[in-house]
TIVO-2410 file (N, C-alpha, C; in nm, 3 decimals):
# residues 103
REC num residu      c1      c2      c3 atome chaine
REC   1      M -10.893   6.209  24.525     N      A
REC   1      M -10.884   6.155  24.658    CA      A
REC   1      M -10.745   6.181  24.714     C      A
REC   2      L -10.742   6.207  24.841     N      A
REC   2      L -10.613   6.232  24.908    CA      A
REC   2      L -10.539   6.102  24.932     C      A
REC   3      T -10.408   6.109  24.915     N      A
REC   3      T -10.325   5.990  24.942    CA      A
REC   3      T -10.295   5.982  25.089     C      A
REC   4      K -10.253   5.868  25.131     N      A
REC   4      K -10.212   5.847  25.271    CA      A
REC   4      K -10.100   5.944  25.305     C      A
REC   5      A -10.001   5.962  25.222     N      A
REC   5      A  -9.888   6.049  25.244    CA      A
REC   5      A  -9.934   6.195  25.268     C      A
REC   6      E -10.031   6.240  25.185     N      A
REC   6      E -10.084   6.374  25.197    CA      A
REC   6      E -10.157   6.390  25.332     C      A
REC   7      L -10.231   6.291  25.371     N      A
REC   7      L -10.301   6.298  25.501    CA      A
REC   7      L -10.202   6.300  25.617     C      A
REC   8      V -10.097   6.216  25.611     N      A
REC   8      V  -9.997   6.215  25.715    CA      A
REC   8      V  -9.927   6.350  25.723     C      A
REC   9      D  -9.893   6.407  25.606     N      A
REC   9      D  -9.831   6.540  25.603    CA      A
REC   9      D  -9.925   6.646  25.661     C      A
REC  10      A -10.054   6.636  25.632     N      A
REC  10      A -10.152   6.734  25.685    CA      A
REC  10      A -10.160   6.718  25.834     C      A
REC  11      R -10.155   6.594  25.882     N      A
REC  11      R -10.162   6.571  26.029    CA      A
REC  11      R -10.040   6.636  26.097     C      A
REC  12      E  -9.923   6.614  26.042     N      A
REC  12      E  -9.802   6.670  26.102    CA      A
REC  12      E  -9.803   6.824  26.096     C      A
REC  13      E  -9.853   6.880  25.988     N      A
REC  13      E  -9.862   7.028  25.977    CA      A
REC  13      E  -9.956   7.081  26.080     C      A
REC  14      L -10.069   7.015  26.104     N      A
REC  14      L -10.164   7.062  26.203    CA      A
REC  14      L -10.110   7.046  26.346     C      A
REC  15      L -10.037   6.938  26.368     N      A
REC  15      L  -9.975   6.918  26.500    CA      A
REC  15      L  -9.872   7.024  26.534     C      A
REC  16      N  -9.800   7.071  26.432     N      A
REC  16      N  -9.693   7.165  26.453    CA      A
REC  16      N  -9.741   7.308  26.439     C      A
REC  17      G  -9.863   7.326  26.400     N      A
REC  17      G  -9.921   7.461  26.381    CA      A
REC  17      G  -9.978   7.521  26.507     C      A
REC  18      K -10.044   7.631  26.487     N      A
REC  18      K -10.106   7.704  26.600    CA      A
REC  18      K -10.221   7.623  26.656     C      A
REC  19      S -10.230   7.619  26.787     N      A
REC  19      S -10.338   7.545  26.855    CA      A
REC  19      S -10.465   7.630  26.858     C      A
REC  20      T -10.552   7.604  26.763     N      A
REC  20      T -10.683   7.672  26.759    CA      A
REC  20      T -10.791   7.568  26.750     C      A
REC  21      I -10.914   7.608  26.780     N      A
REC  21      I -11.029   7.516  26.769    CA      A
REC  21      I -11.036   7.464  26.627     C      A
REC  22      Q -11.020   7.551  26.529     N      A
REC  22      Q -11.032   7.511  26.389    CA      A
REC  22      Q -10.927   7.405  26.354     C      A
REC  23      N -10.803   7.428  26.401     N      A
REC  23      N -10.700   7.329  26.372    CA      A
REC  23      N -10.724   7.196  26.440     C      A
REC  24      C -10.777   7.200  26.563     N      A
REC  24      C -10.811   7.077  26.634    CA      A
REC  24      C -10.921   6.998  26.559     C      A
REC  25      E -11.021   7.073  26.506     N      A
REC  25      E -11.127   7.007  26.430    CA      A
REC  25      E -11.070   6.943  26.306     C      A
REC  26      K -10.981   7.017  26.236     N      A
REC  26      K -10.921   6.961  26.116    CA      A
REC  26      K -10.836   6.838  26.147     C      A
REC  27      L -10.759   6.846  26.259     N      A
REC  27      L -10.675   6.736  26.300    CA      A
REC  27      L -10.762   6.611  26.331     C      A
REC  28      A -10.871   6.632  26.398     N      A
REC  28      A -10.964   6.517  26.427    CA      A
REC  28      A -11.015   6.455  26.296     C      A
REC  29      A -11.049   6.539  26.202     N      A
REC  29      A -11.099   6.489  26.074    CA      A
REC  29      A -10.993   6.409  26.001     C      A
REC  30      V -10.869   6.463  25.995     N      A
REC  30      V -10.762   6.397  25.927    CA      A
REC  30      V -10.732   6.266  25.994     C      A
REC  31      C -10.729   6.260  26.125     N      A
REC  31      C -10.698   6.137  26.195    CA      A
REC  31      C -10.807   6.034  26.173     C      A
REC  32      T -10.934   6.079  26.166     N      A
REC  32      T -11.044   5.987  26.145    CA      A
REC  32      T -11.036   5.927  26.004     C      A
REC  33      V -11.004   6.011  25.902     N      A
REC  33      V -10.990   5.959  25.766    CA      A
REC  33      V -10.876   5.863  25.758     C      A
REC  34      L -10.764   5.894  25.819     N      A
REC  34      L -10.649   5.805  25.818    CA      A
REC  34      L -10.687   5.669  25.878     C      A
REC  35      D -10.758   5.670  25.988     N      A
REC  35      D -10.796   5.546  26.056    CA      A
REC  35      D -10.896   5.468  25.970     C      A
REC  36      H -10.996   5.540  25.919     N      A
REC  36      H -11.105   5.473  25.844    CA      A
REC  36      H -11.057   5.420  25.708     C      A
REC  37      C -10.983   5.502  25.634     N      A
REC  37      C -10.945   5.463  25.498    CA      A
REC  37      C -10.819   5.376  25.492     C      A
REC  38      Y -10.727   5.400  25.583     N      A
REC  38      Y -10.599   5.337  25.576    CA      A
REC  38      Y -10.568   5.247  25.693     C      A
REC  39      G -10.661   5.237  25.790     N      A
REC  39      G -10.639   5.158  25.907    CA      A
REC  39      G -10.522   5.207  25.990     C      A
REC  40      E -10.495   5.338  25.976     N      A
REC  40      E -10.380   5.397  26.052    CA      A
REC  40      E -10.426   5.433  26.188     C      A
REC  41      N -10.402   5.345  26.279     N      A
REC  41      N -10.424   5.373  26.417    CA      A
REC  41      N -10.293   5.354  26.492     C      A
REC  42      D -10.202   5.447  26.459     N      A
REC  42      D -10.064   5.438  26.512    CA      A
REC  42      D -10.066   5.454  26.663     C      A
REC  43      S -10.035   5.343  26.734     N      A
REC  43      S -10.047   5.349  26.880    CA      A
REC  43      S  -9.953   5.451  26.942     C      A
REC  44      D  -9.833   5.470  26.879     N      A
REC  44      D  -9.740   5.573  26.932    CA      A
REC  44      D  -9.799   5.713  26.921     C      A
REC  45      F  -9.865   5.737  26.810     N      A
REC  45      F  -9.931   5.869  26.791    CA      A
REC  45      F -10.045   5.885  26.892     C      A
REC  46      V -10.128   5.784  26.907     N      A
REC  46      V -10.240   5.792  27.000    CA      A
REC  46      V -10.189   5.810  27.142     C      A
REC  47      M -10.088   5.735  27.183     N      A
REC  47      M -10.036   5.753  27.319    CA      A
REC  47      M  -9.976   5.888  27.342     C      A
REC  48      K  -9.907   5.942  27.241     N      A
REC  48      K  -9.840   6.069  27.255    CA      A
REC  48      K  -9.940   6.183  27.269     C      A
REC  49      Y -10.052   6.175  27.200     N      A
REC  49      Y -10.145   6.287  27.199    CA      A
REC  49      Y -10.276   6.259  27.270     C      A
REC  50      S -10.287   6.148  27.339     N      A
REC  50      S -10.403   6.118  27.417    CA      A
REC  50      S -10.402   6.198  27.547     C      A
REC  51      G -10.508   6.265  27.579     N      A
REC  51      G -10.513   6.347  27.701    CA      A
REC  51      G -10.496   6.259  27.826     C      A
REC  52      D -10.534   6.135  27.819     N      A
REC  52      D -10.520   6.045  27.936    CA      A
REC  52      D -10.376   6.013  27.966     C      A
REC  53      N -10.287   6.029  27.869     N      A
REC  53      N -10.150   5.989  27.888    CA      A
REC  53      N -10.051   6.100  27.897     C      A
REC  54      V -10.098   6.224  27.897     N      A
REC  54      V -10.015   6.341  27.907    CA      A
REC  54      V -10.025   6.395  28.050     C      A
REC  55      K  -9.906   6.400  28.113     N      A
REC  55      K  -9.907   6.452  28.250    CA      A
REC  55      K  -9.927   6.603  28.243     C      A
REC  56      H -10.019   6.654  28.321     N      A
REC  56      H -10.050   6.793  28.316    CA      A
REC  56      H -10.004   6.852  28.453     C      A
REC  57      Y  -9.908   6.943  28.450     N      A
REC  57      Y  -9.851   6.999  28.571    CA      A
REC  57      Y  -9.927   7.115  28.628     C      A
REC  58      G  -9.986   7.197  28.542     N      A
REC  58      G -10.059   7.314  28.587    CA      A
REC  58      G -10.081   7.415  28.475     C      A
REC  59      E -10.129   7.531  28.510     N      A
REC  59      E -10.169   7.626  28.408    CA      A
REC  59      E -10.072   7.745  28.392     C      A
REC  60      S  -9.973   7.759  28.477     N      A
REC  60      S  -9.881   7.873  28.460    CA      A
REC  60      S  -9.802   7.853  28.330     C      A
REC  61      Q  -9.748   7.965  28.283     N      A
REC  61      Q  -9.670   7.964  28.161    CA      A
REC  61      Q  -9.551   7.866  28.175     C      A
REC  62      F  -9.487   7.875  28.291     N      A
REC  62      F  -9.368   7.789  28.317    CA      A
REC  62      F  -9.409   7.640  28.315     C      A
REC  63      L  -9.515   7.609  28.390     N      A
REC  63      L  -9.556   7.467  28.395    CA      A
REC  63      L  -9.602   7.412  28.261     C      A
REC  64      R  -9.671   7.493  28.185     N      A
REC  64      R  -9.707   7.449  28.048    CA      A
REC  64      R  -9.583   7.426  27.962     C      A
REC  65      K  -9.483   7.516  27.979     N      A
REC  65      K  -9.363   7.506  27.897    CA      A
REC  65      K  -9.282   7.379  27.928     C      A
REC  66      I  -9.276   7.337  28.055     N      A
REC  66      I  -9.193   7.220  28.089    CA      A
REC  66      I  -9.265   7.086  28.068     C      A
REC  67      E  -9.394   7.088  28.038     N      A
REC  67      E  -9.464   6.961  28.017    CA      A
REC  67      E  -9.392   6.881  27.913     C      A
REC  68      G  -9.361   6.756  27.949     N      A
REC  68      G  -9.296   6.664  27.858    CA      A
REC  68      G  -9.148   6.677  27.846     C      A
REC  69      M  -9.088   6.778  27.911     N      A
REC  69      M  -8.942   6.794  27.909    CA      A
REC  69      M  -8.877   6.680  27.983     C      A
REC  70      N  -8.757   6.646  27.938     N      A
REC  70      N  -8.674   6.549  28.007    CA      A
REC  70      N  -8.614   6.615  28.126     C      A
REC  71      P  -8.628   6.557  28.247     N      A
REC  71      P  -8.569   6.619  28.369    CA      A
REC  71      P  -8.418   6.641  28.354     C      A
REC  72      D  -8.348   6.559  28.279     N      A
REC  72      D  -8.203   6.573  28.260    CA      A
REC  72      D  -8.171   6.706  28.187     C      A
REC  73      D  -8.266   6.751  28.104     N      A
REC  73      D  -8.247   6.881  28.039    CA      A
REC  73      D  -8.297   6.995  28.122     C      A
REC  74      L  -8.396   6.970  28.205     N      A
REC  74      L  -8.459   7.075  28.283    CA      A
REC  74      L  -8.380   7.112  28.408     C      A
REC  75      F  -8.331   7.017  28.481     N      A
REC  75      F  -8.264   7.044  28.612    CA      A
REC  75      F  -8.142   7.139  28.601     C      A
REC  76      P  -8.059   7.128  28.500     N      A
REC  76      P  -7.947   7.221  28.491    CA      A
REC  76      P  -7.997   7.366  28.472     C      A
REC  77      L  -8.107   7.386  28.396     N      A
REC  77      L  -8.162   7.518  28.378    CA      A
REC  77      L  -8.218   7.575  28.511     C      A
REC  78      L  -8.289   7.484  28.582     N      A
REC  78      L  -8.342   7.529  28.712    CA      A
REC  78      L  -8.231   7.558  28.813     C      A
REC  79      D  -8.128   7.479  28.807     N      A
REC  79      D  -8.013   7.502  28.895    CA      A
REC  79      D  -7.952   7.639  28.869     C      A
REC  80      E  -7.937   7.673  28.743     N      A
REC  80      E  -7.882   7.802  28.706    CA      A
REC  80      E  -7.972   7.918  28.755     C      A
REC  81      L  -8.103   7.899  28.741     N      A
REC  81      L  -8.197   8.002  28.788    CA      A
REC  81      L  -8.192   8.015  28.940     C      A
REC  82      V  -8.191   7.906  29.012     N      A
REC  82      V  -8.188   7.909  29.158    CA      A
REC  82      V  -8.060   7.966  29.206     C      A
REC  83      T  -7.948   7.937  29.145     N      A
REC  83      T  -7.819   7.995  29.180    CA      A
REC  83      T  -7.822   8.143  29.163     C      A
REC  84      T  -7.882   8.191  29.054     N      A
REC  84      T  -7.895   8.335  29.032    CA      A
REC  84      T  -7.982   8.400  29.137     C      A
REC  85      V  -8.091   8.336  29.176     N      A
REC  85      V  -8.179   8.385  29.281    CA      A
REC  85      V  -8.101   8.393  29.412     C      A
REC  86      Q  -8.017   8.292  29.441     N      A
REC  86      Q  -7.938   8.291  29.563    CA      A
REC  86      Q  -7.847   8.413  29.571     C      A
REC  87      I  -7.795   8.456  29.461     N      A
REC  87      I  -7.705   8.571  29.457    CA      A
REC  87      I  -7.783   8.703  29.464     C      A
REC  88      V  -7.890   8.709  29.382     N      A
REC  88      V  -7.965   8.834  29.370    CA      A
REC  88      V  -8.058   8.857  29.490     C      A
REC  89      N  -8.121   8.753  29.542     N      A
REC  89      N  -8.218   8.772  29.651    CA      A
REC  89      N  -8.204   8.657  29.751     C      A
REC  90      P  -8.107   8.667  29.842     N      A
REC  90      P  -8.084   8.556  29.937    CA      A
REC  90      P  -8.206   8.518  30.020     C      A
REC  91      R  -8.288   8.616  30.055     N      A
REC  91      R  -8.405   8.583  30.137    CA      A
REC  91      R  -8.503   8.499  30.056     C      A
REC  92      L  -8.529   8.533  29.933     N      A
REC  92      L  -8.613   8.453  29.847    CA      A
REC  92      L  -8.561   8.310  29.832     C      A
REC  93      Y  -8.428   8.302  29.813     N      A
REC  93      Y  -8.360   8.171  29.797    CA      A
REC  93      Y  -8.381   8.090  29.926     C      A
REC  94      A  -8.359   8.150  30.043     N      A
REC  94      A  -8.372   8.078  30.170    CA      A
REC  94      A  -8.518   8.031  30.192     C      A
REC  95      G  -8.614   8.113  30.158     N      A
REC  95      G  -8.755   8.071  30.167    CA      A
REC  95      G  -8.784   7.957  30.074     C      A
REC  96      F  -8.733   7.962  29.957     N      A
REC  96      F  -8.752   7.856  29.855    CA      A
REC  96      F  -8.692   7.724  29.906     C      A
REC  97      M  -8.572   7.730  29.959     N      A
REC  97      M  -8.503   7.612  30.009    CA      A
REC  97      M  -8.582   7.551  30.129     C      A
REC  98      R  -8.640   7.638  30.215     N      A
REC  98      R  -8.724   7.590  30.325    CA      A
REC  98      R  -8.842   7.513  30.270     C      A
REC  99      K  -8.907   7.572  30.169     N      A
REC  99      K  -9.024   7.503  30.108    CA      A
REC  99      K  -8.987   7.368  30.050     C      A
REC 100      L  -8.869   7.361  29.989     N      A
REC 100      L  -8.825   7.232  29.933    CA      A
REC 100      L  -8.811   7.125  30.036     C      A
REC 101      T  -8.767   7.159  30.159     N      A
REC 101      T  -8.746   7.060  30.261    CA      A
REC 101      T  -8.879   7.010  30.315     C      A
REC 102      T  -8.991   7.077  30.291     N      A
REC 102      T  -9.119   7.030  30.340    CA      A
REC 102      T  -9.180   6.928  30.250     C      A
REC 103      Y  -9.126   6.905  30.131     N      A
REC 103      Y  -9.184   6.806  30.040    CA      A
REC 103      Y  -9.118   6.676  30.060     C      A
***
């Protein structure tokens, strides 16, 4: 029989691994066994990985990448990018700034 520690390790490995249908099925099984056998219904874990509680920004590569990022970490990177755009392509920068003022 698997120990609780082994199941928790398996859960973490699946969470950090490649997102495939097979891994999602395995993760669901591991979480079910943890809950059923050990009463492990960690509310922090459920809240973190529940689809209802994850803000979804969109489907682009950029939007998927920034999901869950802290704005304090994100804004300096965006500022650097926008400053570069201002130098390299002033017209694009001006159009972007006009769009920002409409929100």
